[in-house]
Each structure stands twice: as C-alpha cells, then as structure tokens.
C-alpha atoms as one frame of an Amber mdcrd trajectory, in Angstrom:
protein
  32.030 191.260 245.856  29.429 190.534 248.316  28.701 187.047 247.120  32.361
 186.152 247.774  32.876 187.463 251.487  32.108 183.744 253.091  35.100 182.440
 250.835  37.619 184.683 252.484  38.743 183.601 256.024  38.377 186.964 258.323
  41.970 186.245 259.622  44.858 184.462 258.361  48.727 184.189 258.296  50.110
 184.802 254.786  53.569 183.193 254.951  54.702 184.403 251.672  54.571 187.986
 252.561  55.150 187.092 256.461  51.994 189.246 257.089  48.612 189.312 259.061
  45.988 189.003 256.478  42.665 190.585 257.504  39.394 191.928 256.128  39.235
 195.659 256.919  35.642 195.596 258.650  35.517 199.339 259.003  35.092 199.539
 254.957  32.339 196.892 255.020  29.772 196.765 253.583  30.836 199.129 250.688
  34.075 197.958 250.157  36.029 194.318 250.741  39.406 195.370 251.125  42.115
 192.846 252.224  44.939 194.135 254.515  48.348 192.661 254.802  50.034 194.082
 258.297  53.489 193.405 259.084  54.324 196.187 261.389  53.167 195.857 265.161
  52.039 199.129 265.292  49.582 198.854 262.330  48.369 195.234 263.902  47.650
 197.228 267.359  46.008 199.837 265.439  43.686 197.228 263.391  42.786 195.484
 266.813  41.895 199.225 268.406  40.193 200.564 265.346  38.071 197.370 264.759
  39.506 196.752 261.456  39.760 193.375 263.075  36.814 192.667 265.606  35.033
 190.025 267.561  36.524 188.179 270.424  37.690 184.894 268.623  39.165 186.913
 265.571  41.092 189.549 267.762  42.607 186.393 269.753  43.829 184.876 266.258
  45.088 188.142 265.134  47.011 188.737 268.255  48.483 185.270 268.119  49.849
 185.834 264.495  50.800 189.218 265.073  53.117 188.451 268.148  54.728 185.744
 266.205  55.478 188.062 263.392  57.110 190.328 266.163  58.991 187.392 267.006
  60.457 187.053 263.580  61.882 190.629 264.063  63.779 189.599 266.937  67.493
 189.170 266.274  68.819 188.437 269.876  70.802 185.157 269.978  70.153 184.391
 273.769  66.915 182.994 275.243  66.990 185.823 277.781  67.280 188.734 275.215
  64.696 186.890 273.086  62.109 186.577 275.593  62.634 190.203 276.989  61.748
 191.461 273.475  59.016 188.928 272.868  57.376 190.008 276.340  57.571 193.641
 275.287  55.825 192.725 271.917  53.219 190.846 273.743  52.320 193.435 276.354
  51.973 195.971 273.697  49.612 194.137 271.686  47.502 193.325 274.976  47.038
 197.197 275.540  45.117 197.380 272.349  41.780 196.391 273.837  40.836 195.620
 277.519  37.479 193.570 277.511  37.816 190.781 275.065  39.497 187.825 277.223
  40.579 186.000 273.804  43.190 188.744 273.291  44.917 187.756 276.429  44.196
 184.256 276.006  45.757 183.816 272.888  48.837 185.967 273.913  49.148 183.918
 277.096  49.102 180.875 274.962  51.827 182.142 272.577  53.819 183.234 275.731
  53.533 179.621 277.317  55.240 178.155 274.342  58.456 180.445 274.810  58.352
 179.804 278.572  57.922 176.004 278.049  61.102 175.749 275.467  63.841 177.848
 277.256  66.383 175.252 276.062  65.505 175.967 272.391  67.228 178.464 270.236
  65.416 181.558 269.107  65.222 180.045 265.456  63.545 177.083 267.103  61.320
 179.198 269.188  60.225 181.350 265.939  59.041 178.032 264.231  57.290 176.544
 267.351  55.460 180.458 267.723  54.407 179.792 264.073  53.038 176.278 264.764
  51.031 177.495 267.889  49.506 180.657 266.009  48.234 178.294 263.074  46.932
 175.806 265.632  45.120 178.787 267.403  43.544 179.756 264.153  42.700 176.269
 263.058  41.178 175.477 266.228  38.852 178.646 266.176  37.078 176.995 262.918
  36.444 173.794 264.591  35.240 175.464 267.830  32.939 177.708 265.723  31.366
 174.697 263.756  30.935 172.739 267.067  29.174 175.699 268.553  26.935 175.866
 265.582  26.301 172.091 265.893  24.854 172.758 269.347  22.971 175.683 268.385
  20.997 174.107 265.739  19.709 171.732 268.467  17.879 174.835 269.916  16.000
 175.981 266.825  14.277 174.735 263.763  13.738 175.522 260.048  11.921 178.470
 259.265  12.658 179.968 262.764  12.799 183.917 263.187  16.250 184.703 264.959
  17.260 187.986 266.416  21.029 188.768 266.656  22.753 191.612 268.155  26.242
 193.357 266.818  28.077 190.505 264.908  29.030 187.310 265.922  29.297 185.675
 262.661  32.196 184.569 260.398  33.469 188.258 260.287  34.170 187.967 264.049
  35.898 184.515 263.865  38.010 182.840 261.324  35.133 181.080 259.783  31.207
 180.258 260.530  31.024 182.685 263.695  29.487 181.977 267.072  26.040 183.182
 267.329  25.647 182.949 263.523  27.062 179.565 263.266  23.919 177.894 263.579
  22.539 179.799 260.770  25.435 179.107 258.485  25.571 175.407 259.278  21.693
 175.118 258.880  22.100 176.967 255.287  24.674 174.198 254.328  21.818 171.685
 254.956  19.202 173.370 253.262  17.446 174.857 256.163  15.891 178.646 256.266
  15.871 181.256 258.863  14.492 184.685 259.150  17.295 186.580 260.685  16.801
 190.421 262.428  19.934 192.107 262.887  19.976 194.896 265.502  21.495 197.885
 263.762  23.911 198.229 266.973  24.593 201.722 267.601  26.967 203.460 267.648
  29.274 201.425 265.225  26.500 199.804 263.293  28.035 196.133 263.363  24.432
 194.732 262.799  23.694 196.830 259.853  27.108 196.817 258.190  28.474 193.439
 259.211  25.617 190.884 260.272  23.278 191.951 257.577  26.085 191.968 254.767
  27.391 188.553 255.845  23.533 187.103 256.013  22.561 188.689 252.685  25.968
 187.071 251.052  24.846 183.604 252.497  21.386 184.142 251.016  19.570 184.147
 254.392  16.047 186.080 254.667  17.430 189.172 256.556  15.975 192.146 258.179
  17.783 195.184 259.516  16.014 196.837 262.571  17.359 199.816 264.670  18.154
 198.824 268.247  15.013 200.294 269.723  12.681 198.351 267.502  13.614 194.709
 268.939  10.576 195.074 271.430   8.104 195.635 268.608   9.538 192.748 266.547
   9.426 190.478 269.588   6.063 191.571 270.426   4.666 190.642 266.876   6.024
 187.089 267.503   8.488 187.216 264.633  11.459 186.061 266.910  11.738 182.713
 268.161  15.039 182.741 269.748  17.975 185.272 270.201  21.345 184.455 269.610
  24.362 186.583 270.603  27.958 186.539 271.167  30.369 187.567 273.948  33.622
 188.922 274.719  33.919 187.550 278.263  31.813 185.159 280.343  32.317 185.330
 284.174  32.215 182.221 286.273  28.576 182.705 287.349  27.351 183.221 283.757
  27.212 186.863 283.771  28.174 187.839 279.962  29.782 190.777 278.462  29.012
 191.589 274.738  28.475 194.783 272.505  26.615 197.672 274.293  22.778 196.918
 274.003  22.899 193.263 274.587  21.506 193.477 278.025  18.409 195.347 276.743
  17.706 192.631 274.096  18.055 190.034 277.024  15.586 192.057 279.154  13.289
 192.292 276.242  13.363 188.402 275.503  12.703 187.695 279.257   9.736 189.899
 279.154   8.066 188.175 275.976   9.391 184.499 276.828  11.854 184.407 273.864
  14.859 182.090 274.761  18.099 184.272 274.832  21.354 182.248 274.113  24.898
 183.300 274.482  27.241 181.572 272.260  30.818 181.364 273.966  33.897 179.356
 272.925  35.677 178.248 276.184  38.284 180.780 275.383  35.819 183.508 276.277
  34.934 181.924 279.492  36.779 183.602 282.285  36.420 181.412 285.348  38.746
 183.526 287.424  36.326 186.448 287.528  33.394 185.591 289.755  30.804 187.793
 288.441  30.080 190.439 285.552  30.917 193.444 287.824  34.560 192.572 287.795
  34.872 192.714 284.163  36.730 195.839 282.640  34.371 197.590 280.236  35.947
 199.485 277.507  34.959 203.138 276.949  35.690 204.600 273.463  35.827 208.064
 271.819  32.958 210.576 272.021  33.224 211.210 268.252  31.867 207.614 267.673
  28.510 208.980 268.975  28.560 212.293 267.769  30.330 212.331 264.338  30.743
 208.991 262.803  28.766 208.149 260.050  27.186 211.686 259.524  28.109 214.496
 257.111  27.913 216.955 259.867  28.132 216.808 263.570  24.801 215.651 265.065
  25.086 216.665 268.738  25.821 219.990 270.225  29.409 221.078 270.858  30.463
 220.530 274.329  27.754 217.833 275.255  28.876 215.043 277.465  29.003 211.643
 275.838  29.021 208.123 277.573  30.305 205.825 275.097  30.930 202.186 276.616
  31.652 199.504 274.123  30.205 196.796 276.057  27.382 195.948 278.824  27.015
 192.807 281.140  23.989 190.575 280.765  22.883 188.944 284.092  22.972 185.588
 284.114  19.480 185.452 285.091  18.493 186.583 281.898  20.322 183.866 279.801
  18.524 180.799 278.813  21.554 179.036 277.940  25.564 179.318 277.124  26.521
 177.445 273.993  30.056 176.205 273.922  32.092 174.013 271.553  31.862 171.269
 274.475  28.067 171.504 274.960  25.427 173.540 276.314  25.432 175.124 279.635
  22.224 175.855 281.659  21.530 177.053 284.966  23.080 177.131 287.367  26.163
 178.376 285.582  28.568 178.253 288.313  28.171 174.583 288.086  27.576 173.921
 284.442  30.405 175.916 283.175  32.778 173.803 285.716  31.273 170.726 283.840
  32.015 172.272 280.352  35.671 172.650 281.411  35.782 169.208 282.865  34.626
 167.832 279.577  37.335 169.939 277.549  40.182 168.888 279.847  38.894 165.138
 279.391  39.233 165.422 275.625  42.423 167.514 275.421
C-alpha cells in the first residue's frame, strides 16, 4: 500500500460516519491503518500518542475534533452550549503544549461560537462544521504555496537534508519542509533527500523516508549523528525543516535534534531553511526561551522499538520532544506569504502585513 499513501489525505472529516479520519502514524511504515475517531477521549489520545502529528495536521484534527464534540451537545441555550463547547475545547488543548497550531485552530473554532451568540445551537454546529472544513482546505493551499516559495531556493538534482517529518504526513497534503520536493516531483524535477532517523521516535526513518520512497524520490536514511559526515562530503546543498512554533524574533521550536542540524549547517556553509505556515508563527512570544517545551515519557528512549530494554533500570532519562533553533542559525523562514530573511523581527511583521492585506 506504500505506493498509495500520497493519495490519502492525512486528516479529514468523514461526514457519513461523523468521525475524524486519520492515518495512524504509529503503525507506519509497516501498516497503513485508517482510523475513524468519534469520541473525544480517542481524539485526545490520537494527538498525544502521535497517531496524528505535525503542527498543521494537529491543528486540523483539533478543529474537526471540537466540531464533533459540538455535535454531541444537546443544550438549547447559548450559554449552555458555549459552556460545554469550552470544556471540550480546553480538553483537546491539553493534549500537547508546544505546537501552536493546536491552540490556533481551537481558538478559531471558539471565535465562531463567540461571534454568533444570537444563533441557535443547531446553526452554531453548522457554522463550526464549515470552519473546520475551511481550516482543512486552507492547509492544503498554504502548503502548496510554501512549496512554491521553497522551490525558488533549490535546483533540480540538489541534495536536501530534512529532520523529522514535515511532509504530507504532517499536514493534510504536500507538507511544509517537503512541499518543495513534492511539487518539484510533479514538475519532473529530481532531488536526493537525506532523512535524519530522528531519535527517539524515528519520524524521519519511519515517516519521511516512507513518504519520499512512495513519491519515487531518491532517498537515504541516516542516523542523526551522521549528518555531519553527509554535509562534509558535499552531498547536501540545503536543509529544509518544519517547525511547531516560531517566536517573533525568528527562533524556531522543532523536533528535538533540529538545532544540532542547524549548527552543523552553519559550520559547513549550507543554507538552513525553516518552513513555517503563518499559523505556526507566534508573534506574542518574543523569543524562543519563552516557548514551552514538551517532555515525554522515558520509555520512548529506553524501551520503544526494542525487544528488550536497552538502558539500565533506574537510569535518569531526559526526553524533550523539541528544541529551539536560534534565529542566527536560520538562513530564511519560508511562509505561504513569502520568504522571510533576517532581521526576522522586521521580516515576519512584513509577512503578516501581506497576509492581512490579502485576507
């Protein structure tokens, strides 16, 4: 089924089943399993356990999830409806702390309710459905636009290194960091993609490599600590990564290990690009040190993927899910409204001014 993975949207609303439809990414690459989730507990768990992952995909899943929660509300008054809606929204928001898209999408859904206090609960449910679908459809267009701008930064035949998975499996379609590769393939271009394995959850080996091979891309998996040698050999012409949150000064939080890739790229003179939908840019956060970093269970390091435990019992484990890449290491931030370059405090403001002008 690998050859068909790109024909399946990562996140969708199944209206017939009134369910959130996702690809269970914990089963990839061995099994392509489609989940239809209706219960809030199952949707929360899917986000927390990374069955659906990637900042944009999480946002879309949350929007659809809170809409499904609204369908279950049987209150006849606005206050009663909003009270239960807010409870469902806050519950889903507690699933993961770092990816700003989660909160961005849920806040957008809440705004629909707050802006239509005069409407009946039945009408509110209809409006929430329309907003969830709009968020999903916008994600596809945003990713395609990021891909177009990203293609301006590379040429046919280039070697590209990516970390974690910021491809189609992290969005509805196309991806962010891998969108230039997907669009380039559609136009007959060929790239050589190096996928960092991405310990401890192996999103690069399991997901990016699977996605790239399915697209017919020349793909090589490397362990995270091999990136320096690959760069030194001259095989990498550019690094493309996604992000879960960007601060106003350009500091970017992404999957753990990203900052190390950026440091190496700087040493070898290789451009390092962060692909960020404007929904992941949090202008309310001044710099990266203010971004909350999720810490995950020790078992992901000591036991997952192993038939037997691979570290001594009782050993301490530090397992942050993300790190922050300093803006000084980032060559450019690629958004759906253009390419931002240093100084990011100014260029990101310009991006949002352009967004405001066309919206």
